[in-house]
N, C-alpha and C positions, 0 to 999 in steps of 0.2 A: 393832194396827189401831186407828185413832182412832174415836171415836164417830160422827163424820160419815161416814167411809168405811164403817163398819158399816151405818149407815142407808141409804146409797146402794145397797149390795149387797142389802139386804133389800127395798128398794123395787123394785130391778131384778128380783129373783126373783119378786116378786108380779106385776109387769108381764109377765114372760116367761110365767108360767103363764096369765095373763089373755088374752094375745093368742092363745095356743093354744086356749083356751076359746072365744074370739070366733070364730076361724077354724072350729072344729068346729061351732059353732052355726049357721053359714051354709052347711052342706053343702059343704065346701071342695073346690076343684078347683085344678089347677096354674094355671089362668087367674086365679083369685082371688088367689093368692099372687104371680102375675106383676104384676098391677095394683097390689097392695100394695107390691111392691118398687120399681116404677117411681115410685109416688107418694112413697115415702120418699126415694128418690134425688133426685127433682125438688126436694124441699124443701131439699136441700143443694147445689143447683146453684150458688148464689152463692159457696159455699166452694170448689167445684171450679174455677170460673172465676178466682177470686182466686189460688189456689195455682198454677194453670197459667200465670198471667200473671207470676209471680215469676221472677227470673233464676236458676232452679235447673235442673239437668239430671237427668232420671230415665232410668236405663238401659233398654234394650229388654227385659231380663229382667224388669223390674218389670211391664211391660204384659202379658207372657206369664203371669206369676204371677197377675195380676189376672184375666185371661181364664179361666184354669183354675180359679181360686178361685170365680169366678162360676158356672162349670159345676158345680162340686161343691155350691155353694149351691142351684143349680137341682135337682140330684139330691135334696138334702135336702128342699127345699120341696115338690117334686112328689110325692116318696115320702110325706112327711108328710100331704099332702092325700089321697092314695090310702089311706093307713093309717086316717085319720079317717073315710073313707067306709065302712070295713069293721069298725071296732072303736071302743070307748069311749076317752075321754081317759085314764081310769084304767088302761087296758091299754097304749096306745101311748106316752103321755108318759114313764113311767118307763123304758121300754126305749130309746126314742130319745134320752133325756137321759143315761142311765147308760152305755150301751155305748161311746160315743166315749172316755170317760175310761178305761174298762177296756181298750180297744184300745191306747191310748197306753201304758198301764202294761205290757201284755203285749209290745208292740213293744220297749219299753225293755229288758225282761228278755231278749228274744231277741237283742238287739244286744250283750248281754254286760254290761250295767250291773247291779250288785248292788242289790237292793231290800231294805229292812228287812222284818222279819217282819210288821209292822203292815199293810204294803201287800199282802202275800200273803193275810193274813187278810181284808183289805178286799175283795180280788178274789173270794174265796170267798163272802163275804156278799153282794156285788153279784150274783154269778151265781145264788145261791140266790133272791134277791129277784126277779130277772128270770124265774126259773122258776116262781115262785109267782103273779106278776101275772096271767097269762092264765087261771088256774084259777078255777072256780066253787066247788068244794068240795075240801078236802084229801082226803076219802074217795073222791071220784069222779075221781081222777087218771087221765088218759089222754094218751098221746103226741100224739094228734091236736090237742090244745089248742094245741100250738106250731106247727102247720101252717096255722093260720088266716091269711088274707091280711093282716089287720091287723098281726100279729106280723112277718110277712115284710117288709112295706113299712116297718115301724118299724126293722127291721134295716138295710134299704137306706138309710133316712134317717140312721141312725147312721154308716154308712160315709161318706156324703156330708159329715157334720159333721166326722169325723176328717180327711177330705181337705182341706176348706177351712181347718181349724184349722192344719194344718202349712204350707200355702201362705201363709196370712195372716201367720204368724210371720216367714217369710222376706221377704215383701214389706214388712212394717213395718220390718224391719231396714234395708232399702234407703232407706226414707223417713226414718228417724232419721239416716242419714248426711248428709242434706241440711241438717241443723241447724235445721229448723223446730220450733216449739213442739209439745210432745206433744199438747196438746188440738187443735191445728190438723191435725196428722197424723191423729189419730183421726177427726175429722170429715170430712176429705178422703177417707180410705180408705173410711170407712163409706158415704159418698155414692156414690163410684165403684163400690164393690162391689155396692150395691143396684141401680144402673143396669145394670150388666153382667148381674147375675142376672135382672133383669126382662126384658132383651133375650133371654137364653137361654130363659126360660120362654115368651116371646112367639113364638119360632120355631115352636113346635108348633101355633100357631093362624093361620099364614099361609095355609094352604090354604082354599079356599072351603067345604069340608065341615066345617071346624072353627071358622070365624070366628063362627058363631052362639053358640058357648060363651063367647067373649070378649065378645060383645054382651050376653049374658045377665048376665055378671058386671058389666058397665058399669051395669046397672040397680041394682046393689048397691054402686056405687063408693064411697059415703060410708063404709060399713063397711070396705071394702077399704083405703081410704086411712087410716082410723083404725088398722086393724091394722098397716099399714106403718109408721105413726108410732110405734106401740108397739114394733114390732120394732127400729126404729132406736134408740129411746129406751132400751130395756133394755140394749143392748150399749154405748151411749154412757155410761151410768151406771157400768158395769163398768170401762170404760177410764179414766174419771175416778177411780174408787176405786183403781185400780192405781197411779196417780201419787201417791197419798197413803199407800200401804202399803209397808212394807219387804219383808215376806214375802207374796208373791202367793198362796202356797198357801192362806192363810187365806181369801182371796177365792174361790178355786176351791171350797173346801169349803163356805163359807157359801152359795154360789149353789145348792147342792143343796137348799136349803130350798124351792125351787120345785117339787120332786117331790111332797111331801105337800100343798103348797098346790094344785097342779094336780089331784091326785086328789080333794082335799076340795071344790074348786070344781065339779068334774064331778058329784060326788054331790049337792051342794047346789043348784046352778043348773040343771044339765042332767038332774037326777033319774036319774043313772046308778046302777046297783045297787052297793051297798057290800059286795061279797062279802068274807068274811074273808081268803081268800088274797090278794086284791088289796090290801087295806089293809096286811096284814103284809108283803107283798112290797115295796110302796112304801116302807115304813119301813126295811126291811132294805137296800134300794138306797141310801137316803139315808145311813144309818149307814155302810155300806160305802164309799161315795164319799168321805165325810169322812175315813175311815182312809187311803184311797188318796191323797187330795189333800194330806194333811199329812205326806207323806214328806220 
């Protein structure tokens, strides 16, 4: 990995943790992330118009993949908002960030693909870290710590992440077949997905009884649009770094830097409690994900 690609991924990890922190600080709702998604997608509208005006043909399957990917993104963002209403960043963020990678590794194993010992060890470490994160004290362990709504919604958010990750990979393969430059493909798909996600999130607020929630978020639109820009920017930097790196697994591993950054920012800026199990759990998740990613 080049120094430039390394810097891109580190900056992306910091931005990723920061937009989660920004969203949490505004008492997040699905409407907040809906407006953020529509705002980010609108910024890339010129790219969408340009690509769609080119003499290329996109199969119907691409649009279906985009539609369902946006649905999974909606599940992720709505669940993340609900999780942050119930728990601290230090609890939600490591779980929502770690479990999708763990799910992919487990699925790979179930499909019969052999995995090195380091991956299995990494999965054990990640699992232990996720079990530590919700605890207040190692001595006062109780199974009810894992039934709090924040943890449950973080789990649903992780499922949404795993879903859109698989769909995005297939959709991008169809776009690559068009012969467009990789940076243009990344920007086009990023903009299209954000718009679709924003539309999915907006569906919940079409009824008269729910419109007041969207109107309330509109009063905070500047923060929502900033959050949306950061959401798009962080993944755009990752896509850029991928084009500069031969082994993408290094990027996946380095992105996990956002976990201790997110926990640290939550403690520093939001004054969240720095319980020892939470700090230890976040570090274990980070180390375990690096082992899983470098397979």
